[in-house]
C-alpha positions as CSV (number, residue, x, y, z in Angstrom):
1,M,0.0,0.0,0.0
2,N,1.1,3.6,-0.5
3,G,1.3,4.3,3.3
4,A,3.7,1.3,3.8
5,Q,5.9,2.6,0.9
6,N,6.0,6.0,2.5
7,I,7.0,4.6,5.8
8,A,9.8,2.4,4.3
9,D,11.2,5.5,2.5
10,R,11.1,7.8,5.5
11,D,14.4,8.7,7.2
12,G,14.9,8.7,10.9
13,P,16.6,6.8,13.8
14,P,16.0,3.1,13.8
15,I,13.0,1.8,15.7
16,S,13.8,-0.4,18.7
17,V,11.5,-3.4,19.0
18,V,11.9,-4.9,22.4
19,G,10.5,-8.3,23.4
20,I,9.2,-8.3,27.0
21,G,8.0,-11.3,28.9
22,A,5.6,-11.8,31.8
23,D,8.6,-11.2,34.2
24,G,8.6,-7.6,32.9
25,W,11.5,-5.1,33.4
26,S,13.5,-7.5,35.6
27,G,13.7,-10.1,32.8
28,L,15.3,-7.6,30.3
29,G,19.0,-7.3,29.6
30,S,20.8,-4.1,29.9
31,V,20.8,-3.3,26.2
32,A,17.1,-3.8,25.9
33,R,16.5,-1.6,29.0
34,E,18.7,1.1,27.4
35,A,16.6,1.0,24.2
36,I,13.4,1.6,26.2
37,S,15.0,4.3,28.4
38,G,16.4,6.2,25.5
39,A,13.1,6.3,23.5
40,E,11.0,9.4,23.2
41,V,7.8,7.4,22.4
42,V,7.1,3.8,23.5
43,F,4.3,1.9,21.9
44,G,2.7,-1.3,23.3
45,S,-0.4,-2.9,24.7
46,A,-1.8,-1.8,28.0
47,R,-0.5,-5.0,29.6
48,Q,3.0,-4.4,28.2
49,L,3.2,-0.7,29.1
50,E,2.2,-1.5,32.7
51,L,5.4,-3.6,33.0
52,L,7.6,-0.5,32.7
53,P,9.0,1.2,35.8
54,E,8.0,4.7,36.8
55,T,11.5,5.9,35.9
56,I,10.7,5.6,32.2
57,T,10.0,9.2,31.0
58,A,9.0,8.5,27.4
59,D,5.6,9.3,26.1
60,T,3.8,5.9,26.3
61,R,1.1,5.1,23.6
62,E,-1.3,2.2,23.8
63,W,-2.0,0.5,20.5
64,P,-5.3,1.5,18.8
65,S,-7.8,-1.1,17.6
66,P,-7.8,-2.2,14.9
67,L,-4.0,-1.9,14.8
68,L,-2.8,-2.7,11.3
69,P,-4.7,0.0,9.4
70,A,-3.6,2.6,11.8
71,L,0.2,1.9,11.7
72,P,1.2,4.1,8.7
73,A,-0.4,7.3,10.1
74,L,0.7,6.4,13.6
75,F,4.4,6.3,12.7
76,D,4.2,9.1,10.3
77,G,2.9,11.2,13.1
78,H,6.1,10.7,15.1
79,A,8.6,11.0,12.2
80,G,12.1,11.8,13.3
81,R,11.6,10.8,16.9
82,Q,13.3,7.9,18.7
83,L,10.6,5.2,18.9
84,C,10.4,2.0,20.8
85,V,7.9,-0.8,20.3
86,L,7.1,-3.4,23.0
87,A,6.3,-6.9,21.9
88,S,5.5,-10.2,23.7
89,G,8.6,-12.4,24.0
90,D,10.2,-12.8,20.6
91,P,8.9,-9.9,18.3
92,M,9.6,-12.0,15.2
93,F,7.6,-15.0,16.4
94,Y,4.0,-14.2,15.4
95,G,4.7,-10.7,16.7
96,I,4.5,-7.1,15.7
97,G,8.2,-7.2,14.6
98,V,7.2,-9.1,11.4
99,T,4.7,-6.4,10.5
100,L,7.2,-3.6,11.2
101,A,9.9,-5.4,9.1
102,R,7.4,-5.5,6.2
103,L,6.6,-1.8,6.5
104,F,10.0,-0.4,7.3
105,G,12.5,-3.0,6.1
106,A,14.7,-5.0,8.4
107,Q,17.5,-2.4,8.2
108,R,15.3,0.2,9.9
109,L,14.7,-1.9,13.0
110,R,16.8,-2.9,16.1
111,V,15.1,-6.1,17.5
112,F,15.7,-7.3,21.0
113,P,14.1,-10.7,21.4
114,Q,13.2,-12.5,24.6
115,A,12.4,-16.2,24.8
116,S,9.1,-16.9,22.9
117,S,6.1,-18.4,24.6
118,A,6.7,-21.6,22.5
119,S,10.3,-21.8,23.9
120,L,9.2,-21.4,27.5
121,A,6.3,-23.9,27.0
122,C,8.7,-26.5,25.6
123,A,11.1,-25.8,28.4
124,R,8.4,-26.5,31.0
125,L,7.1,-29.6,29.2
126,G,10.4,-31.1,28.2
127,W,9.3,-31.1,24.5
128,A,11.8,-30.7,21.6
129,L,10.9,-27.2,20.2
130,A,12.3,-28.0,16.7
131,E,9.8,-30.9,16.4
132,V,6.7,-29.2,17.7
133,P,4.4,-27.3,15.2
134,V,3.0,-24.0,16.5
135,V,-0.5,-22.8,15.4
136,S,-1.8,-19.3,16.1
137,V,-5.5,-18.7,16.6
138,V,-5.0,-15.1,17.4
139,G,-7.4,-13.4,14.9
140,R,-8.0,-16.8,13.3
141,P,-10.7,-19.4,13.7
142,V,-9.9,-22.2,16.2
143,E,-10.5,-24.7,13.4
144,T,-7.1,-23.7,12.0
145,V,-5.7,-26.3,14.4
146,L,-7.4,-29.2,12.7
147,P,-4.9,-30.0,9.9
148,E,-2.1,-30.4,12.4
149,L,-3.8,-33.1,14.5
150,A,-2.3,-36.6,14.2
151,D,-2.1,-39.4,16.7
152,R,0.9,-39.1,19.1
153,R,1.7,-35.7,17.8
154,R,2.5,-32.7,20.0
155,I,1.2,-29.2,19.1
156,L,1.4,-25.8,20.6
157,V,-1.5,-23.3,20.1
158,L,-1.1,-19.6,20.7
159,S,-4.3,-18.5,22.3
160,A,-6.5,-15.6,21.5
161,D,-7.8,-15.2,25.0
162,E,-8.9,-17.1,28.1
163,Q,-11.7,-18.8,26.2
164,T,-9.4,-20.5,23.7
165,P,-8.5,-23.6,25.8
166,G,-12.2,-24.5,26.2
167,R,-12.8,-24.0,22.5
168,I,-9.8,-26.2,21.6
169,A,-11.1,-29.0,24.0
170,E,-14.5,-28.8,22.2
171,L,-12.9,-28.9,18.8
172,L,-10.9,-32.0,19.8
173,R,-13.9,-33.8,21.2
174,G,-15.8,-33.2,17.9
175,N,-13.1,-34.4,15.7
176,G,-12.0,-37.7,17.1
177,F,-9.3,-36.4,19.5
178,G,-11.2,-36.4,22.8
179,E,-8.6,-38.5,24.6
180,S,-5.9,-35.9,23.9
181,T,-4.3,-34.1,26.9
182,L,-4.5,-30.3,27.0
183,T,-1.9,-28.4,29.1
184,V,-2.6,-24.7,29.5
185,L,0.4,-22.6,30.5
186,E,-0.4,-19.1,31.7
187,Q,1.8,-16.0,32.3
188,L,4.9,-18.0,31.4
189,G,8.1,-16.7,33.1
190,G,6.2,-14.3,35.3
191,P,5.3,-14.3,39.0
192,R,1.7,-15.5,38.2
193,E,2.8,-18.5,36.1
194,R,0.3,-21.3,36.3
195,V,0.0,-24.7,34.5
196,V,-3.2,-26.7,34.4
197,R,-3.9,-30.0,32.6
198,D,-6.8,-32.3,31.7
199,R,-8.1,-34.5,28.9
200,A,-10.2,-32.8,26.2
201,A,-13.0,-35.3,26.8
202,T,-13.5,-34.2,30.4
203,W,-12.4,-30.6,30.1
204,E,-14.5,-28.5,32.5
205,L,-11.8,-26.1,33.9
206,A,-12.9,-22.5,34.3
207,A,-11.4,-19.8,32.0
208,G,-8.1,-18.6,33.4
209,D,-5.6,-15.9,32.3
210,P,-5.9,-14.5,28.8
211,L,-2.1,-14.7,28.3
212,N,-1.7,-18.4,27.7
213,I,-0.5,-21.0,25.3
214,V,-2.1,-24.5,24.9
215,A,-0.1,-27.7,24.5
216,I,-1.9,-30.6,22.9
217,D,-0.6,-34.2,23.3
218,C,-2.7,-35.8,20.6
219,V,-4.5,-39.1,20.9
220,A,-6.7,-40.1,18.0
221,D,-9.8,-42.2,18.1
222,P,-9.1,-45.2,15.7
223,K,-12.8,-45.4,14.8
224,Y,-12.8,-41.8,13.5
225,P,-11.9,-41.2,9.8
226,R,-8.2,-40.4,9.5
227,A,-7.5,-36.9,8.2
228,T,-3.9,-36.0,7.5
229,R,-2.3,-33.3,5.3
230,V,-1.8,-35.9,2.6
231,P,-4.4,-35.5,-0.2
232,G,-7.1,-38.1,-0.7
233,L,-9.2,-37.6,2.5
234,P,-12.1,-40.0,3.0
235,D,-15.2,-38.9,1.0
236,E,-17.4,-39.1,4.1
237,L,-15.6,-36.0,5.6
238,Y,-17.3,-33.8,3.0
239,G,-20.9,-32.6,3.2
240,G,-22.9,-31.6,0.2
241,D,-25.0,-32.8,-2.7
242,G,-22.7,-35.5,-4.0
243,Q,-20.8,-33.2,-6.4
244,L,-17.4,-34.4,-5.2
245,T,-14.1,-35.4,-6.8
246,K,-13.7,-38.9,-5.2
247,S,-10.8,-39.7,-2.9
248,E,-8.6,-41.6,-5.3
249,V,-9.0,-39.1,-8.2
250,R,-8.5,-36.2,-5.8
251,A,-5.1,-37.6,-4.7
252,L,-4.0,-38.0,-8.3
253,T,-5.3,-34.5,-9.2
254,L,-3.4,-32.9,-6.3
255,A,-0.3,-34.8,-7.2
256,A,-0.6,-33.3,-10.7
257,L,-1.2,-29.8,-9.3
258,A,1.9,-30.2,-7.1
259,P,1.2,-27.6,-4.4
260,A,4.2,-25.9,-2.7
261,P,4.2,-23.6,0.3
262,G,2.8,-20.2,-0.3
263,E,1.3,-21.0,-3.7
264,L,-2.2,-19.9,-4.9
265,L,-4.7,-22.2,-6.6
266,W,-7.8,-21.4,-8.6
267,D,-10.4,-24.3,-8.3
268,V,-12.9,-23.8,-11.1
269,G,-16.2,-25.6,-10.7
270,G,-15.7,-26.1,-7.0
271,G,-18.6,-28.5,-6.2
272,S,-17.8,-29.5,-2.6
273,G,-14.5,-27.6,-2.6
274,S,-12.4,-30.7,-2.0
275,I,-9.5,-29.8,-4.4
276,A,-9.1,-26.3,-2.9
277,I,-9.5,-27.6,0.6
278,E,-6.9,-30.3,0.3
279,W,-4.5,-28.0,-1.6
280,C,-4.6,-25.6,1.5
281,R,-4.2,-28.5,3.9
282,T,-0.9,-29.5,2.4
283,H,0.8,-26.5,4.0
284,P,-0.5,-23.6,6.3
285,S,0.7,-21.0,3.8
286,C,-1.1,-22.4,0.7
287,R,-4.0,-20.3,-0.5
288,A,-6.9,-21.1,-2.8
289,V,-9.9,-19.5,-4.4
290,T,-12.7,-21.7,-5.6
291,F,-15.3,-20.6,-8.2
292,E,-18.7,-22.2,-8.1
293,R,-21.8,-21.2,-10.1
294,L,-24.5,-22.4,-7.6
295,E,-25.1,-20.6,-4.4
296,H,-26.0,-23.7,-2.3
297,R,-22.7,-25.2,-3.3
298,R,-20.8,-22.1,-2.4
299,R,-22.3,-22.4,1.1
300,Q,-21.3,-26.1,1.3
301,I,-17.7,-25.3,0.2
302,A,-17.4,-22.7,3.0
303,D,-18.8,-25.2,5.5
304,N,-16.5,-28.0,4.4
305,A,-13.5,-25.6,4.4
306,A,-14.2,-24.6,8.0
307,A,-14.9,-28.2,9.1
308,L,-11.6,-29.4,7.7
309,G,-9.5,-26.6,9.2
310,V,-8.9,-24.2,6.2
311,P,-11.6,-21.5,6.6
312,H,-9.4,-19.1,4.6
313,V,-10.4,-20.7,1.3
314,G,-11.9,-18.0,-0.8
315,V,-15.3,-18.8,-2.3
316,R,-16.5,-16.9,-5.4
317,A,-19.2,-17.2,-8.0
318,E,-18.8,-18.4,-11.6
319,V,-15.3,-17.8,-12.9
320,L,-16.0,-15.9,-16.1
321,T,-18.3,-13.5,-14.2
322,E,-16.0,-13.0,-11.3
323,V,-12.8,-12.5,-13.3
324,G,-14.5,-10.3,-15.8
325,K,-15.8,-7.8,-13.2
326,S,-12.7,-7.6,-10.9
327,T,-9.0,-6.8,-11.3
328,E,-8.1,-7.9,-7.7
329,F,-7.2,-11.5,-8.6
330,A,-3.5,-12.3,-8.3
331,P,-2.1,-14.6,-11.0
332,P,-2.5,-18.2,-9.6
333,D,0.4,-20.7,-9.5
334,A,-2.0,-23.5,-10.5
335,I,-5.5,-23.9,-11.8
336,F,-7.8,-26.9,-11.6
337,V,-10.8,-27.0,-13.9
338,G,-13.2,-29.7,-12.7
339,G,-16.4,-28.2,-13.9
340,G,-17.6,-26.0,-16.7
341,L,-15.0,-27.3,-19.2
342,T,-17.3,-27.1,-22.2
343,R,-18.5,-23.6,-21.5
344,D,-17.1,-21.1,-24.0
345,G,-14.1,-19.2,-22.8
346,V,-13.5,-21.1,-19.5
347,L,-10.2,-22.7,-20.4
348,E,-9.0,-19.6,-22.4
349,T,-9.7,-17.3,-19.5
350,C,-8.0,-19.6,-17.0
351,W,-5.0,-19.9,-19.2
352,S,-4.7,-16.2,-19.8
353,H,-4.6,-15.5,-16.0
354,L,-2.2,-18.4,-15.1
355,R,1.3,-17.1,-14.3
356,Q,4.3,-18.2,-16.5
357,G,5.5,-21.5,-15.2
358,G,2.1,-22.3,-13.6
359,R,0.2,-25.6,-13.9
360,L,-3.2,-26.1,-15.4
361,V,-4.9,-29.4,-14.6
362,A,-8.3,-30.3,-16.1
363,N,-10.4,-33.4,-15.6
364,A,-13.1,-34.6,-18.0
365,V,-15.7,-37.4,-17.6
366,T,-17.9,-36.8,-20.6
367,A,-17.1,-37.5,-24.3
368,E,-17.6,-33.8,-25.1
369,S,-15.2,-32.5,-22.4
370,E,-12.7,-35.2,-23.3
371,A,-12.7,-34.2,-26.9
372,L,-12.1,-30.6,-25.8
373,L,-9.0,-31.6,-23.7
374,L,-7.6,-33.6,-26.7
375,N,-7.8,-30.5,-28.8
376,W,-6.4,-28.3,-26.0
377,S,-3.4,-30.6,-25.5
378,A,-2.8,-30.7,-29.3
379,A,-2.6,-26.8,-29.2
380,H,-0.7,-26.3,-25.9
381,G,1.2,-29.5,-25.3
382,G,1.4,-31.1,-21.8
383,E,0.4,-34.6,-20.8
384,L,-2.8,-36.5,-21.3
385,R,-3.7,-39.5,-19.1
386,K,-6.8,-41.5,-18.4
387,F,-7.6,-43.6,-15.3
388,Q,-10.5,-45.5,-13.9
389,I,-11.0,-46.4,-10.2
390,Y,-12.7,-49.6,-9.1
391,R,-14.1,-50.1,-5.6
392,A,-15.0,-53.4,-4.1
393,E,-18.7,-54.0,-3.3
394,A,-20.7,-56.9,-2.0
395,L,-22.6,-59.0,-4.5
396,G,-24.7,-61.3,-2.4
397,R,-22.2,-63.5,-0.5
398,F,-19.4,-62.5,-2.8
399,T,-17.4,-59.4,-3.7
400,T,-17.4,-57.6,-7.1
401,W,-15.6,-54.6,-8.5
402,R,-17.8,-51.5,-9.1
403,P,-16.2,-49.1,-11.7
404,Q,-16.4,-45.3,-11.2
405,L,-16.6,-43.0,-14.2
406,P,-13.3,-43.0,-16.2
407,V,-11.4,-39.7,-15.9
408,T,-9.4,-38.0,-18.7
409,Q,-6.8,-35.6,-17.3
410,C,-4.8,-33.0,-19.0
411,V,-1.8,-31.4,-17.3
412,V,-0.1,-28.4,-18.9
413,V,2.7,-26.1,-17.7
414,K,2.4,-22.6,-19.1
415,G,5.6,-21.7,-20.9
416,G,7.3,-24.8,-19.7
417,S,7.7,-28.5,-20.3
418,F,7.6,-31.8,-18.3
């Protein structure tokens, strides 16, 4: 944005970004104390500012809410002054330091980190920090935790407030992880540190301190459908009207799309949203927009995305209409066309918006759509493949193989080759 660019270009003394723990001033080193003492203006939350001693003479400013939109004007209003920002623990660990580095550039900051809440939690629990995933539900739905759950796995969750532990317990009970142990660590490193523990299935503990982190020692119910980050989730995990890319075909399609961290997918003809959802589940930074013509299916895509832990999946109407009326869409890294193939202009529009080096994958189950893919491949290259899945079904006292519809798949790299 323009404000961010103006901030990055502005001259002035470097901004001190000081991590401060629940132990307050006493836990800071001498260099961090000097950075705060030498500031003309100190920004922070009310809780952080209360940790400063009365000897600090700087002008203290509590963060406004909402914070992010206010930052450009806030810092422009103090141009040329020596500024200090207080952060919780490590400012670069889900903290304000990341935002400030994006606005100002790393060279404009002097960052003084303390131990993060994750480091302190692992120290208390005896867990290996490098092996424990950390999920933040600060400003995010608690369902964001779901893709990380796996039997015998250990997870840390950065809480939004004192209600978060109870919400996590409810989430675990509803998704086959009720026997998991929750440990809530409050005010870590401070004089009011407290640790409480119970199983999710029996969690009835009252809400405690809003400054907490939740540790989950996962135990999966073996009778519940297994849902990992690997594509090809069980079909029964999806709600909807049956318009669903089946599990085996879904796994083959995601393999062709080849998601990588941070990449963006367009899922055209979303149906139940399964391709976009499982694309996003492969890595927390993966993003997807799914285009679906029917409103009731758009609702079911949103419901499925939330239930499977990726509520950030974007849901839009028919692709030609949406792309034609907006310039906000970033060029996707990959596009899957699973519906609307035979509609005039769908493939051409998708191809024109795909970035150079991006992948287009299209599946066809009718003779007409298959013929279209044959012609498309002749013009643009790529690979054509055809597969059919058989599933075993009972036939009286015996077992037979029931075929699903054969699928023709076209995979093309824009401006590249296989």
